[in-house]
N, C-alpha and C positions, 0 to 999 in steps of 0.2 A: 668505711663503715657508715659514715653519715649519709653518703650517696645511696647506699643500699637501703638504709632506713627510709629515705625520702621516696624511693621507687616503690617500696612496699606500701607506704602510707598513701601515695598517690593512686596506686592500683586499688587499694581498698576503698578509697573515696569514689573512684570511678564506678566500682562495682555497686556501691550504694545508690548512685545516681541512676545507673542503667536499670537496676532491678525494679525501679518504680514503674517501668513500662510493661513488665510482665506480671504474671501471677507470682506472688511471693509467699513462701512457706517458711515458717520459723519466726523467731522473735528478735534475734540478734546476730550481727556479723562481726562483732568486735573481736571475737576469738573464734578461730576455726581454720580449716584447711580448704583451699580452693583448688578446683580441678576443672579442666575443659574436656568434655566428652563428645565424641563423634559416633553416630550410629547410622549405618547404611544397610540395615538388614531388611528393609521394607520392599514389598513387591507391588508393582503397578501392572494392571492388566488392561486389555483393550482389543478393539477390532475395527475393521474398515466399515465405513458407511458411505453410500453413494450420495453425492451432493451435486446434482446436475442443474440446480437452479439457484443462482446466486445474484445478489444485488451488488452491482459494481461500485457505484459511488466514487468514481475517479475520473479525471480527465484523460487518463492514459487509455489507449485503444490498441487492440490487436487487429491485424488485417492480414489475410492470406489463407493458404491451405497447405497442410503438411500431412504426409502419410509416412510415419516412422515405425519401422519394425520394433516391437517391444514396447511401444507407446500407444499407437493407434492413429486414427485419422481425425484431424482437427481442422474445422473450418471456422474462421472468425471474420465477422463483418461488424459494422458499427452504425448506429444512428445517433444524432446529436442535435440539440437546439443550439442557439447562439447567444453569446454575450455581445451586444452591439457596442460600437464605439460611442462614447459619451457625446463627442462632437465630431463632425465631419467638415473638412475644409471645403467651403463653398465660395470663398472670396476670390473673384477673378477666375472662376471655373464655370464652364458650361457642360451640360450632359454630353454633348457631342465631342468634348475634348477628353472624355474618358476613353483611353485607348484599349485597355484590356484588364482582365482580372484573373487571379490565380488562386487556387486552393493549395495551401502549402502544408504538407505533412512532415513533421520533424521527427527523425529517427536517430536515436543515439548511435554514434559511431562505434562505441564499445558496447558489446552485448545487446545490440539493437535488433537482432533477428535470430531465428533458429531455422536451420535447414541449409539448402543449397543457394548461395548468394547469386548464382548465375542463372537460376531457373527463370525462363521467360513467363511473365504473368501480366494480367491486365485487370485494372479496376474500373468500376463504373460508379458514377455519382448521380443520384436521383434527388429531386426536390420533394420534400414531404408536403402533403396537402392538408394535414391537421396536426395539432399539438400531440406530443408524446404523452403517454400516461405516466403518472408518478404515484407510488414507486414503480420502477421498471426493472425487469430481471433478465438474466442471460438467455432464457428460453422464449424471449419476446418474438412474436411473429409480425414482421412489418407489413404483411399483406393488408391492404386497405388503407395504409398510411402513406402510400405513394402511388403514382400512376406509372406503370412500366413504360408508357410512351413519353413520359416527361423526363427524358434523359438529359442531364445537364452537361455531362462530360464523360469521356472515357480515355484512359491513358495506360500505356505500358509502364511497369514499374519493377524495381528490384531493390534490395538493400544497398546496391552499389550505384544506383542511378541517382541523378540529381547532383547537387554540389555540396561541399562541406563548408560549414560556417561555424563560428564560435558565437553562441548567444550569451548575453550577460544580463543577469538580474541582480537587484540589490535588496538585501534583507537587513534592515536596521543599519544601513550604511556599509554593509560588507558586500563586495562584488562576488557573485557566484558565476563561474564560467562553465559552460556545457558545450562540448563539441558534438554537433549533430549533422546528419546528412538530410538535405531538404529534397523531398519528392514533390515536384511542382506539377500541378494539374491545371492546364488551361481551362478556364470557365468562360461561359458566354459573356461577351462584352456588354450585351444588353442587360445582364444581371447587375453589373456595376452601375450602369446608368439608371436602372430602376431603383436601386437602393439610394442613389444620389438624389433623384427626384423626390422620393418618399421623405427623406430627411429634410430637404429644403422646404417641402410643403408643410411638414408637421414633425419637428424635432422631438416632440414628446413620445413619438412611437419608438424612438431609440433610447428612451429613458430607463428601460429595464428589460430583462429577458422576457418577462411575461407580456409586456406591451408589444415587444418586437415580434413575438410569436404570431401575432395576428397578421403581421406583414409577411414574415418568412418563417414558417414553422420549423425548418431545419433541413438536414440532408440525411440520406441513406447511402453509405459507401459499402460496396460489395466487391468481392473478387469474382470477376466475370469470366476469367480464362486462366488455365494453368494451375499447377500445383508444385510445391517444392520448398516453400518457406513461409513463415509468419513473421511479421514485423511488429515491433513495439513502438507505437506512435505516441510520443510524449507531448506533442503540441499540435494543434490544428488551427489554422487561421485563413481568412479570406482577405487577400491584398488587392487593392485597386490601384491601377497606374493611370495617371492623367497628366495633362498639360495645364499649366497655370499662367495666366496673363498678369503681368505686373508692369506698371508705368514707372520708368526709371526717373524721369524729371517732369517738370511741368509742361514739357514739350510733348511731341508725339512719339518720342522714343519708347519702345516697349520691349519686353523679353518674355519668352515662353520657356518655362522651366519644366523639366520632367520631374514628376512627383510620385510618391507611393505612400499609401496609407492603409493600415489594417482596419477594415470596416467591421470585421466579425472575428470572434475567437471562441473556441470551445474551452470552457474553464470548469473547475470543480463546482461552481455555483449553479450551473445550468443542468438541465436534464440530459443525460447522455448514457449510452449503454453499448456494451459489446454483446453481439448475438453469437452464441457459442453452439456449435454442433459438433459433438465429440463421440466418436465410436471407439471406445477403449479397446486396446489389444486384448485378445483372448487370454494371453498369458497373465496379464495384470488382473483380469477378472477372476481367473482361477486362483491367483494368490489371495485376492480379497475374499473369495468364497471359502477358501481354506482357513480363514481366520487370521491371516497376516495383517499387520497394521500398515496399510498402504496410504500414502499421501500422493495425490495426483492433481495437477492444476493445468489449465483453469477448468472449473466446473467438473471436477472428476471425483476424487475420494477424499473424505475427511477420516479422522480416527477418533472414536469415542473411547475414553479411558476411565477406569475406576481408580481414583487417587486415594490411598489408604490413610487419610488424615486422622481418623479415629484411632487407628493402630499406633500412629506416631504420637498422638497426645497421650494415650494410655501408657505407652512404654516410657515416654518422657516423665510422666508423673510417678510411675513405679520406680524409676531410677533415682529421682531427686527426693522422693519421700517427703519429709517435713523440713528439709533443708532449704536454705535460700538458693534461688536459681534464676537464670536468665537464658532465654533462647537467643543464640547469636546469629545463626543462619539456617535457612532451609532451602535446598536447591534440588533440581531434577536434571540429571545428566542423561541425555537421550541420544544414544548412538544410532546411526542409520547404515543401511546398505543401499547401494545404488543399482537398480536393475539395469541390465545391459540393453541399450536401445540404440537405434540408428540416430546419428547426429549427436551422440553422447549427451543426452538430455540430463541435466543436473537437478539436485534437490532444490526446493524453494529457498530463497535467500532468508525469508523470515517465516516463523510459525507463530500463530496465536493460540494460546491455551486459555479457554474461557469456559465458565460453567455452562453446561449444556442448556440449562434453563434460562440463561442470560444471553445466549449467542445471538438470537434474532434481534433482541433489544440493542445489543452492542453494535451490530452491523447497521440496523435501521437508524439508530441514533447517532451514527458517526462518532462513536465514543473513542476514548483513549484508555489504555490499560490503567487500572487503579491498584494492582498488586493485592487485591482482596478477592476478586472473582474473575480477573482477567490479567494475563501476562503475555509477554512476547519474548522470543529468543531469536538470535541470528545464527545462521549456519556457519560452523567453523570447518573450512575445507581441509585443514591440516589434521584435525582430530576426527573428522567426519561425525560430528555430533552437534546437537543443540544443547545449550545450557540455560535452563530457566533458573536464574539465580535470585530472583526477588520474591520468594514465596514466604518470607518471614511474616510480613503483615497479614497474609492469609491465615496462617495458623494462630497468630495472636488475636485476630478478630474473633475466631471461634472460642478461644480460651477466655478472653476478656468479656465478650458480649453474649456468649451462649453457654457459659459455664463449662466449656470444654466438651460439650456434647454436640457432635456433628450430625446433621440429618443427611438423608440420601442426596439431596440437592448439593450439599457441600462436597460430595465425593465424586460426582459425575461431571466430567469435563469433555469438551470437544477440542481437538487439535486440528487446526485448519490453516492452509497456506495463505499468507497475506502479503500485500505490498505496504511498506512503511515509508512515509514521507517525513523528512526532517527539516528543521528550520535552524540555520546556522547564523550565529551572531558573534560579534567580537566584543570583548571586555577589555577596557583600557584602564590602566592604573597610573596614578601620578608619580608614584615612587619609581625612579629610573625610567619612566615612560614605557613600561612594559605592557604587553597586551597578549591576549590569548583568545582562541575561538572556541565556542561551545555550541553544541547542537541539542535541540529538543525535538521530540516527536510531535508532529502537528496533525498527522492523519494516518489511520490504519484502515485499509480496505481490502476486500477479497482480491486475491492475486490474479492479475490479467497482464502482467508485464511480459511473460514468456511461458512456454511449456515447462513443466517441472514434474519430477517423480522421485520418490524415495520410499523406502520401507523402514519403518521405525522398529528398532530391535528392543521391544519392551522387556524381553527376558534378560537383557543385559543392561537395562537402565539402572541408574543409581539415584535413589532418593537419600540425600544426606542431610541430617540434622546435627548441628553442633550446639551445645549449651554449656554454660558455666554453672558449677555447683559449689556451694560453700558448706562444708560439714560443720555444723555448730557444735562446739564442745561444751 
C-alpha cells in the first residue's frame, strides 16, 4: 500500500514539473483524474515539385552515367578546388626526385555505386583555369573554366577497379574505420614537381585554399566514355611519390627512401560541386504530374506538404478544455512505396522536412535541424516508412510564442532527400571503467551519395499527438 502511494505521489509531482513547459489550463492538480490521450485523425496533403538546381555543400561526389528504366538517365561529373597540405617535405628532396603523382578517388566498398559494376567506362581530368564561383549549384556549366586541350589525365574505371584498403580517422580519440576501394588515376609527374617548387619558393601560397587557388584553381572530372554505373566518391586526394636523401652517419653513407605525401585533398571546407544532368523517366514524370508525392534524387523531385498544425492545436485545446494538460509527443509516420526501376533503386536514406520559407536558408547556411522549423528522419526498410518523431518542440513553439495561432508559413513544409554526416565519440565512466559510443549530427546536405526514388503515401500517413490531461474536480 505504501509503495502504491509513493508511485502515485511521484507521478503527480512529475506531472506538476512537466506541465510548466506547456500551456497550462486550470488552477489546481491536487485533486483530479489523469488520462493520456492519443489522436491520429489529422490529414496531411502535398504534391511533387521539381528541384533540378541544388547546392551540394559536401565533399562527396558522384561520377558516372546511368540509364535505368523507371528512373531515367543520370550523368554526374564534378569540379573541386583544393585544400593544400600545410607543409610539404622538402628536406633532402629535389624536384627531379619526384617520381609520380596520382589522383585517388575513394569509393565505399558497401553501397558505393549503382548500376553494372562491370560496365567499361573512362574518366578524364582537366585543370581549371580560374576559381570556381561561390555559391555553386548542380546546374553549373564548366565551359570557360577549363581548357579542353589542357587534359591532365584519362583512365578506365569501374566500382571493382583499384584496390581495397581500410582507412582510419580519429574523432575525439575514437578510431573510425571505413573500407574503401581506391580508383587511382596517374597524373603528370611534372604537376607534382610544379607543386613542390611552388611550395619551396613560397610556402604561404599553401596556407589556405584561397591562396592556393591562385596557384592551382582546381580540377574538372568528367565521364568521357561509357554508361552503366555511377559511383559515390567519398574522398579525393592528390598523392605525390618521391625519393628522399638522408645521411646515415658523418661519413658519406647515404640512403634513398621511397616516400608518399598527400599534397592536396577535396574537403567540405573548399568549393566543390557535382554537375548533374538528369532526364527523368516519363513514368515518374507522369506520376508527379498526376499529383503523387514523388521524391527523386539527386536533383530530381521534392515534395511540398501542408501540415495541419492549426487543426492539431484547435483539437488539443477543445479536448483539454480548462483542465491541466501537457503535450507528450507529436510525430509523423510517413509510409512509402518504391517504384519499380532497373537496378532496384531504393528510397533516400534520410529525408529533411523543413519549412518551405526556410529551406534555402537551411541549405545555404549549412544548418542543422532545430525541431522547430526543420526535422530529419531515417528510412526504415522493414516498415518501409520514415518517422519524424521530434515535432513536439515545433507545436510548443507556436503555442507558447504565438498564442497557439499558426500562420501559413508554419504549415507549409518541403520534404527533400539529404545526406546526413554524423560525429561519433566515446564516453568513459570511472565506475567499473565502462564506456559507450554516441553520435551527433554534424552536417546535413542535399543528397548526392547515390540515385534514389520513393513515392510518399500521404493518404496513409499518420500524424500522432499524445497528451496528458488531468481533470480537476
